[in-house]
VEXDRENPA-401038 format. One record per residue (C-alpha): residue number from 1; residue in one letter; z, x, y. Coordinates in steps of 0.1 Angstrom, whole numbers, plus 5000, padded with zeros to 4 digits. Example, Ala and Ser with C-alpha at 12.3 -4.5 7.8 and 13.67 -1.06 7.14 Angstrom:
BEGIN
{pos->1 | code->A | pz->5078 | px->5123 | py->4955}
{pos->2 | code->S | pz->5071 | px->5137 | py->4989}
This chain:
BEGIN
{pos->1 | code->M | pz->6727 | px->8255 | py->9540}
{pos->2 | code->R | pz->6752 | px->8260 | py->9568}
{pos->3 | code->E | pz->6764 | px->8292 | py->9588}
{pos->4 | code->W | pz->6798 | px->8301 | py->9597}
{pos->5 | code->S | pz->6814 | px->8324 | py->9618}
{pos->6 | code->P | pz->6838 | px->8354 | py->9607}
{pos->7 | code->H | pz->6868 | px->8336 | py->9610}
{pos->8 | code->S | pz->6855 | px->8305 | py->9589}
{pos->9 | code->Y | pz->6848 | px->8331 | py->9561}
{pos->10 | code->E | pz->6883 | px->8341 | py->9566}
{pos->11 | code->K | pz->6897 | px->8309 | py->9561}
{pos->12 | code->I | pz->6879 | px->8308 | py->9528}
{pos->13 | code->S | pz->6889 | px->8344 | py->9516}
{pos->14 | code->I | pz->6926 | px->8329 | py->9523}
{pos->15 | code->F | pz->6914 | px->8296 | py->9502}
{pos->16 | code->S | pz->6903 | px->8316 | py->9473}
{pos->17 | code->D | pz->6931 | px->8341 | py->9469}
{pos->18 | code->Y | pz->6960 | px->8313 | py->9474}
{pos->19 | code->L | pz->6940 | px->8288 | py->9449}
{pos->20 | code->Q | pz->6938 | px->8316 | py->9422}
{pos->21 | code->Q | pz->6976 | px->8320 | py->9427}
{pos->22 | code->F | pz->6983 | px->8284 | py->9424}
{pos->23 | code->A | pz->6966 | px->8283 | py->9394}
{pos->24 | code->V | pz->6985 | px->8310 | py->9376}
{pos->25 | code->A | pz->7017 | px->8298 | py->9389}
{pos->26 | code->A | pz->7010 | px->8265 | py->9372}
{pos->27 | code->G | pz->6997 | px->8276 | py->9341}
{pos->28 | code->S | pz->7020 | px->8264 | py->9318}
{pos->29 | code->A | pz->7014 | px->8228 | py->9334}
{pos->30 | code->T | pz->6992 | px->8205 | py->9308}
{pos->31 | code->N | pz->6975 | px->8197 | py->9339}
{pos->32 | code->R | pz->6965 | px->8208 | py->9373}
{pos->33 | code->V | pz->6949 | px->8191 | py->9401}
{pos->34 | code->Y | pz->6926 | px->8200 | py->9433}
{pos->35 | code->I | pz->6916 | px->8176 | py->9460}
{pos->36 | code->D | pz->6891 | px->8190 | py->9485}
{pos->37 | code->A | pz->6888 | px->8161 | py->9515}
{pos->38 | code->F | pz->6859 | px->8173 | py->9528}
{pos->39 | code->G | pz->6838 | px->8193 | py->9501}
{pos->40 | code->G | pz->6813 | px->8203 | py->9524}
{pos->41 | code->D | pz->6781 | px->8225 | py->9518}
{pos->42 | code->T | pz->6775 | px->8241 | py->9483}
{pos->43 | code->V | pz->6751 | px->8269 | py->9502}
{pos->44 | code->N | pz->6773 | px->8288 | py->9529}
{pos->45 | code->V | pz->6757 | px->8319 | py->9550}
{pos->46 | code->L | pz->6778 | px->8341 | py->9575}
{pos->47 | code->R | pz->6761 | px->8336 | py->9609}
{pos->48 | code->G | pz->6736 | px->8364 | py->9619}
{pos->49 | code->S | pz->6737 | px->8382 | py->9586}
{pos->50 | code->G | pz->6720 | px->8358 | py->9562}
{pos->51 | code->R | pz->6749 | px->8366 | py->9537}
{pos->52 | code->T | pz->6759 | px->8340 | py->9512}
{pos->53 | code->F | pz->6794 | px->8332 | py->9501}
{pos->54 | code->A | pz->6809 | px->8303 | py->9478}
{pos->55 | code->G | pz->6819 | px->8275 | py->9493}
{pos->56 | code->S | pz->6857 | px->8257 | py->9485}
{pos->57 | code->A | pz->6840 | px->8232 | py->9459}
{pos->58 | code->E | pz->6823 | px->8267 | py->9437}
{pos->59 | code->I | pz->6855 | px->8282 | py->9442}
{pos->60 | code->A | pz->6877 | px->8256 | py->9425}
{pos->61 | code->L | pz->6854 | px->8254 | py->9396}
{pos->62 | code->A | pz->6855 | px->8290 | py->9389}
{pos->63 | code->I | pz->6894 | px->8293 | py->9393}
{pos->64 | code->E | pz->6910 | px->8305 | py->9359}
{pos->65 | code->P | pz->6931 | px->8291 | py->9343}
{pos->66 | code->P | pz->6913 | px->8263 | py->9353}
{pos->67 | code->F | pz->6920 | px->8229 | py->9368}
{pos->68 | code->S | pz->6920 | px->8197 | py->9347}
{pos->69 | code->H | pz->6912 | px->8175 | py->9373}
{pos->70 | code->L | pz->6887 | px->8183 | py->9404}
{pos->71 | code->R | pz->6879 | px->8155 | py->9429}
{pos->72 | code->F | pz->6853 | px->8161 | py->9458}
{pos->73 | code->F | pz->6850 | px->8137 | py->9486}
{pos->74 | code->E | pz->6821 | px->8140 | py->9508}
{pos->75 | code->L | pz->6810 | px->8113 | py->9535}
{pos->76 | code->K | pz->6777 | px->8128 | py->9537}
{pos->77 | code->A | pz->6749 | px->8119 | py->9512}
{pos->78 | code->G | pz->6726 | px->8151 | py->9512}
{pos->79 | code->R | pz->6760 | px->8174 | py->9503}
{pos->80 | code->A | pz->6776 | px->8145 | py->9481}
{pos->81 | code->A | pz->6742 | px->8149 | py->9459}
{pos->82 | code->A | pz->6742 | px->8189 | py->9464}
{pos->83 | code->L | pz->6780 | px->8188 | py->9452}
{pos->84 | code->R | pz->6771 | px->8165 | py->9421}
{pos->85 | code->R | pz->6745 | px->8195 | py->9412}
{pos->86 | code->L | pz->6771 | px->8219 | py->9412}
{pos->87 | code->I | pz->6795 | px->8199 | py->9390}
{pos->88 | code->A | pz->6765 | px->8188 | py->9366}
{pos->89 | code->S | pz->6774 | px->8208 | py->9334}
{pos->90 | code->D | pz->6815 | px->8198 | py->9342}
{pos->91 | code->P | pz->6812 | px->8160 | py->9343}
{pos->92 | code->R | pz->6847 | px->8159 | py->9323}
{pos->93 | code->R | pz->6868 | px->8178 | py->9345}
{pos->94 | code->A | pz->6855 | px->8171 | py->9380}
{pos->95 | code->S | pz->6836 | px->8143 | py->9397}
{pos->96 | code->V | pz->6823 | px->8133 | py->9434}
{pos->97 | code->I | pz->6835 | px->8104 | py->9456}
{pos->98 | code->E | pz->6811 | px->8101 | py->9485}
{pos->99 | code->G | pz->6824 | px->8083 | py->9514}
{pos->100 | code->D | pz->6850 | px->8084 | py->9538}
{pos->101 | code->C | pz->6879 | px->8103 | py->9521}
{pos->102 | code->N | pz->6904 | px->8078 | py->9544}
{pos->103 | code->S | pz->6889 | px->8050 | py->9524}
{pos->104 | code->T | pz->6888 | px->8066 | py->9491}
{pos->105 | code->M | pz->6917 | px->8087 | py->9487}
{pos->106 | code->A | pz->6939 | px->8056 | py->9470}
{pos->107 | code->G | pz->6918 | px->8048 | py->9443}
{pos->108 | code->V | pz->6915 | px->8082 | py->9433}
{pos->109 | code->L | pz->6950 | px->8094 | py->9437}
{pos->110 | code->A | pz->6957 | px->8065 | py->9411}
{pos->111 | code->G | pz->6940 | px->8079 | py->9385}
{pos->112 | code->L | pz->6954 | px->8110 | py->9388}
{pos->113 | code->P | pz->6985 | px->8122 | py->9370}
{pos->114 | code->V | pz->7014 | px->8124 | py->9391}
{pos->115 | code->Q | pz->7031 | px->8153 | py->9368}
{pos->116 | code->A | pz->7006 | px->8173 | py->9376}
{pos->117 | code->P | pz->7006 | px->8204 | py->9401}
{pos->118 | code->T | pz->6985 | px->8194 | py->9428}
{pos->119 | code->F | pz->6969 | px->8214 | py->9459}
{pos->120 | code->A | pz->6948 | px->8196 | py->9484}
{pos->121 | code->F | pz->6926 | px->8210 | py->9506}
{pos->122 | code->L | pz->6918 | px->8194 | py->9538}
{pos->123 | code->D | pz->6891 | px->8211 | py->9562}
{pos->124 | code->P | pz->6876 | px->8189 | py->9585}
{pos->125 | code->D | pz->6851 | px->8192 | py->9608}
{pos->126 | code->G | pz->6867 | px->8175 | py->9639}
{pos->127 | code->M | pz->6889 | px->8144 | py->9640}
{pos->128 | code->E | pz->6878 | px->8125 | py->9607}
{pos->129 | code->L | pz->6913 | px->8131 | py->9590}
{pos->130 | code->N | pz->6938 | px->8101 | py->9593}
{pos->131 | code->W | pz->6971 | px->8106 | py->9596}
{pos->132 | code->S | pz->6976 | px->8079 | py->9568}
{pos->133 | code->T | pz->6955 | px->8099 | py->9541}
{pos->134 | code->I | pz->6982 | px->8130 | py->9549}
{pos->135 | code->R | pz->7009 | px->8104 | py->9544}
{pos->136 | code->M | pz->6992 | px->8089 | py->9511}
{pos->137 | code->L | pz->6989 | px->8124 | py->9497}
{pos->138 | code->A | pz->7027 | px->8135 | py->9505}
{pos->139 | code->D | pz->7037 | px->8104 | py->9488}
{pos->140 | code->H | pz->7014 | px->8106 | py->9458}
{pos->141 | code->K | pz->7037 | px->8123 | py->9438}
{pos->142 | code->R | pz->7067 | px->8115 | py->9459}
{pos->143 | code->R | pz->7092 | px->8096 | py->9434}
{pos->144 | code->Y | pz->7084 | px->8119 | py->9403}
{pos->145 | code->A | pz->7090 | px->8149 | py->9427}
{pos->146 | code->N | pz->7122 | px->8135 | py->9437}
{pos->147 | code->E | pz->7135 | px->8127 | py->9401}
{pos->148 | code->T | pz->7127 | px->8162 | py->9387}
{pos->149 | code->G | pz->7132 | px->8184 | py->9415}
{pos->150 | code->K | pz->7093 | px->8196 | py->9415}
{pos->151 | code->S | pz->7071 | px->8202 | py->9445}
{pos->152 | code->K | pz->7052 | px->8171 | py->9462}
{pos->153 | code->V | pz->7013 | px->8176 | py->9467}
{pos->154 | code->E | pz->7010 | px->8212 | py->9483}
{pos->155 | code->M | pz->6985 | px->8204 | py->9513}
{pos->156 | code->W | pz->6968 | px->8230 | py->9533}
{pos->157 | code->V | pz->6951 | px->8213 | py->9562}
{pos->158 | code->L | pz->6927 | px->8226 | py->9590}
{pos->159 | code->F | pz->6943 | px->8215 | py->9626}
{pos->160 | code->S | pz->6921 | px->8217 | py->9659}
{pos->161 | code->S | pz->6940 | px->8214 | py->9693}
{pos->162 | code->A | pz->6907 | px->8228 | py->9704}
{pos->163 | code->G | pz->6889 | px->8196 | py->9691}
{pos->164 | code->I | pz->6917 | px->8174 | py->9707}
{pos->165 | code->V | pz->6911 | px->8191 | py->9742}
{pos->166 | code->R | pz->6873 | px->8185 | py->9737}
{pos->167 | code->V | pz->6879 | px->8146 | py->9724}
{pos->168 | code->L | pz->6903 | px->8135 | py->9756}
{pos->169 | code->G | pz->6887 | px->8157 | py->9781}
{pos->170 | code->S | pz->6896 | px->8160 | py->9815}
{pos->171 | code->N | pz->6883 | px->8123 | py->9828}
{pos->172 | code->R | pz->6913 | px->8098 | py->9819}
{pos->173 | code->Q | pz->6892 | px->8071 | py->9830}
{pos->174 | code->L | pz->6863 | px->8079 | py->9802}
{pos->175 | code->A | pz->6884 | px->8092 | py->9778}
{pos->176 | code->L | pz->6900 | px->8052 | py->9775}
{pos->177 | code->E | pz->6862 | px->8036 | py->9780}
{pos->178 | code->K | pz->6853 | px->8058 | py->9747}
{pos->179 | code->G | pz->6884 | px->8044 | py->9727}
{pos->180 | code->F | pz->6891 | px->8084 | py->9722}
{pos->181 | code->P | pz->6929 | px->8081 | py->9725}
{pos->182 | code->E | pz->6928 | px->8055 | py->9695}
{pos->183 | code->K | pz->6913 | px->8087 | py->9677}
{pos->184 | code->I | pz->6940 | px->8111 | py->9680}
{pos->185 | code->A | pz->6964 | px->8083 | py->9676}
{pos->186 | code->R | pz->6949 | px->8079 | py->9639}
{pos->187 | code->L | pz->6952 | px->8113 | py->9636}
{pos->188 | code->Y | pz->6987 | px->8118 | py->9645}
{pos->189 | code->G | pz->6995 | px->8082 | py->9631}
{pos->190 | code->A | pz->7013 | px->8071 | py->9659}
{pos->191 | code->W | pz->7012 | px->8071 | py->9700}
{pos->192 | code->G | pz->7041 | px->8089 | py->9725}
{pos->193 | code->P | pz->7045 | px->8127 | py->9726}
{pos->194 | code->W | pz->7009 | px->8139 | py->9722}
{pos->195 | code->E | pz->6998 | px->8115 | py->9752}
{pos->196 | code->R | pz->7026 | px->8127 | py->9776}
{pos->197 | code->V | pz->7011 | px->8160 | py->9768}
{pos->198 | code->W | pz->6974 | px->8149 | py->9778}
{pos->199 | code->E | pz->6989 | px->8133 | py->9810}
{pos->200 | code->A | pz->7009 | px->8163 | py->9815}
{pos->201 | code->K | pz->6980 | px->8185 | py->9814}
{pos->202 | code->L | pz->6959 | px->8167 | py->9838}
{pos->203 | code->D | pz->6985 | px->8163 | py->9862}
{pos->204 | code->G | pz->6986 | px->8197 | py->9861}
{pos->205 | code->E | pz->7023 | px->8196 | py->9852}
{pos->206 | code->I | pz->7016 | px->8221 | py->9821}
{pos->207 | code->S | pz->6992 | px->8248 | py->9812}
{pos->208 | code->G | pz->6957 | px->8241 | py->9790}
{pos->209 | code->G | pz->6974 | px->8266 | py->9765}
{pos->210 | code->D | pz->7012 | px->8250 | py->9763}
{pos->211 | code->A | pz->6988 | px->8217 | py->9756}
{pos->212 | code->K | pz->6973 | px->8232 | py->9728}
{pos->213 | code->K | pz->7005 | px->8249 | py->9716}
{pos->214 | code->A | pz->7022 | px->8214 | py->9719}
{pos->215 | code->Y | pz->6992 | px->8195 | py->9698}
{pos->216 | code->L | pz->6995 | px->8218 | py->9669}
{pos->217 | code->F | pz->7035 | px->8219 | py->9671}
{pos->218 | code->L | pz->7036 | px->8180 | py->9672}
{pos->219 | code->Y | pz->7015 | px->8177 | py->9642}
{pos->220 | code->M | pz->7037 | px->8201 | py->9626}
{pos->221 | code->D | pz->7065 | px->8180 | py->9635}
{pos->222 | code->R | pz->7046 | px->8151 | py->9619}
{pos->223 | code->L | pz->7044 | px->8169 | py->9586}
{pos->224 | code->A | pz->7080 | px->8180 | py->9587}
{pos->225 | code->S | pz->7089 | px->8141 | py->9588}
{pos->226 | code->L | pz->7070 | px->8135 | py->9556}
{pos->227 | code->G | pz->7101 | px->8159 | py->9537}
{pos->228 | code->Y | pz->7083 | px->8190 | py->9531}
{pos->229 | code->R | pz->7107 | px->8221 | py->9527}
{pos->230 | code->H | pz->7085 | px->8247 | py->9538}
{pos->231 | code->L | pz->7055 | px->8248 | py->9569}
{pos->232 | code->L | pz->7037 | px->8278 | py->9574}
{pos->233 | code->V | pz->7010 | px->8283 | py->9604}
{pos->234 | code->R | pz->6990 | px->8310 | py->9621}
{pos->235 | code->P | pz->6971 | px->8299 | py->9647}
{pos->236 | code->I | pz->6938 | px->8314 | py->9655}
{pos->237 | code->E | pz->6918 | px->8318 | py->9683}
{pos->238 | code->N | pz->6880 | px->8321 | py->9676}
{pos->239 | code->S | pz->6852 | px->8345 | py->9696}
{pos->240 | code->R | pz->6854 | px->8311 | py->9723}
{pos->241 | code->N | pz->6894 | px->8316 | py->9726}
{pos->242 | code->E | pz->6891 | px->8278 | py->9710}
{pos->243 | code->L | pz->6927 | px->8274 | py->9692}
{pos->244 | code->F | pz->6930 | px->8261 | py->9656}
{pos->245 | code->A | pz->6950 | px->8266 | py->9627}
{pos->246 | code->M | pz->6957 | px->8263 | py->9591}
{pos->247 | code->V | pz->6986 | px->8240 | py->9583}
{pos->248 | code->F | pz->7000 | px->8247 | py->9547}
{pos->249 | code->V | pz->7030 | px->8226 | py->9536}
{pos->250 | code->T | pz->7049 | px->8230 | py->9502}
{pos->251 | code->D | pz->7080 | px->8221 | py->9488}
{pos->252 | code->H | pz->7083 | px->8253 | py->9465}
{pos->253 | code->P | pz->7093 | px->8286 | py->9477}
{pos->254 | code->A | pz->7069 | px->8306 | py->9452}
{pos->255 | code->G | pz->7041 | px->8287 | py->9471}
{pos->256 | code->A | pz->7052 | px->8298 | py->9505}
{pos->257 | code->S | pz->7054 | px->8332 | py->9490}
{pos->258 | code->I | pz->7026 | px->8332 | py->9478}
{pos->259 | code->M | pz->7007 | px->8318 | py->9512}
{pos->260 | code->K | pz->7023 | px->8346 | py->9531}
{pos->261 | code->W | pz->7016 | px->8371 | py->9512}
{pos->262 | code->A | pz->6974 | px->8355 | py->9511}
{pos->263 | code->V | pz->6976 | px->8352 | py->9551}
{pos->264 | code->E | pz->6993 | px->8385 | py->9557}
{pos->265 | code->R | pz->6974 | px->8410 | py->9532}
{pos->266 | code->D | pz->6945 | px->8429 | py->9546}
{pos->267 | code->R | pz->6911 | px->8417 | py->9538}
{pos->268 | code->A | pz->6877 | px->8428 | py->9549}
{pos->269 | code->I | pz->6859 | px->8407 | py->9574}
{pos->270 | code->P | pz->6822 | px->8410 | py->9574}
{pos->271 | code->E | pz->6808 | px->8413 | py->9610}
{pos->272 | code->P | pz->6771 | px->8401 | py->9618}
{pos->273 | code->G | pz->6746 | px->8433 | py->9622}
{pos->274 | code->T | pz->6770 | px->8459 | py->9608}
{pos->275 | code->L | pz->6765 | px->8476 | py->9574}
{pos->276 | code->F | pz->6798 | px->8477 | py->9562}
{pos->277 | code->D | pz->6827 | px->8452 | py->9564}
{pos->278 | code->A | pz->6858 | px->8462 | py->9583}
{pos->279 | code->V | pz->6892 | px->8461 | py->9567}
{pos->280 | code->E | pz->6915 | px->8442 | py->9593}
{pos->281 | code->S | pz->6953 | px->8442 | py->9589}
{pos->282 | code->R | pz->6976 | px->8411 | py->9594}
{pos->283 | code->P | pz->7005 | px->8408 | py->9614}
{pos->284 | code->P | pz->7037 | px->8395 | py->9593}
{pos->285 | code->Y | pz->7041 | px->8360 | py->9595}
{pos->286 | code->E | pz->7066 | px->8346 | py->9623}
{pos->287 | code->D | pz->7077 | px->8312 | py->9625}
{pos->288 | code->L | pz->7061 | px->8296 | py->9656}
{pos->289 | code->H | pz->7073 | px->8260 | py->9650}
{pos->290 | code->T | pz->7108 | px->8263 | py->9647}
{pos->291 | code->G | pz->7128 | px->8249 | py->9684}
{pos->292 | code->W | pz->7098 | px->8248 | py->9701}
{pos->293 | code->R | pz->7107 | px->8219 | py->9720}
{pos->294 | code->E | pz->7137 | px->8234 | py->9734}
{pos->295 | code->S | pz->7115 | px->8257 | py->9755}
{pos->296 | code->F | pz->7084 | px->8234 | py->9763}
{pos->297 | code->P | pz->7083 | px->8228 | py->9801}
{pos->298 | code->I | pz->7085 | px->8189 | py->9797}
{pos->299 | code->E | pz->7105 | px->8164 | py->9781}
{pos->300 | code->L | pz->7085 | px->8148 | py->9754}
{pos->301 | code->P | pz->7093 | px->8108 | py->9743}
{pos->302 | code->E | pz->7098 | px->8098 | py->9710}
{pos->303 | code->W | pz->7068 | px->8086 | py->9683}
{pos->304 | code->E | pz->7055 | px->8053 | py->9681}
{pos->305 | code->E | pz->7041 | px->8046 | py->9649}
{pos->306 | code->L | pz->7009 | px->8030 | py->9644}
{pos->307 | code->G | pz->7010 | px->7992 | py->9630}
């Protein structure tokens, strides 16, 4: 069992709305694939309320029309065991892969149909997701997509600027001794621009807010380099003023439209300690990424790809 904040509940609610519409839109396909790189807990509780809600695995298994292939990755043995119990009645469609998704993804993708509409949910707790895995997913259907005009693997990725700030910290020497920059380099798959942002923040050239936004938009730059036609993001600040975001990439305009609808629609957000859920309205989607470098206070270097 794991407790979650209202922000996490909102995320899973958006996920459920989008995944249902994805399955409907892909309903005529022979196969439909769902990939969950961080399967997580099967019992989820809203912090302070005791209310339980379905996690991503439970939601994906219940979607109609059903996914033909569901792959749940999970590093922690206890969570993996719980996921196996969850899929026990559906072994033909679903499987659990215990271990680091960065190491096991290639083998799993090799066994999945490239013609199938595929959605990947990438929701790590921290900095666990390597860029090599993102690139692997983007390349999985690339040749087929190029030949047919279909979409590559759609991805919805959690990115935490606050997590980068915490990992790198404000002590340059300590971060270097702990090997934290190498961790961030694996996240981006490269050196260069994010290092310059970190140094500028430490030296007082830019504000903490500018640094957080730059970390996010640099990640979106990397996603754009994979050739996706549509990138959507809405930064979210939680109760501790920590910035994180769910970044969506697709080649299909319908996918972009559906995700905008899911993110923008009014939804009930439970508040701990209250009797009734409050329906909160959402502002319309705004493109915050395009042209961001032109207004950024410092010049950034080119990317230096990891070997």
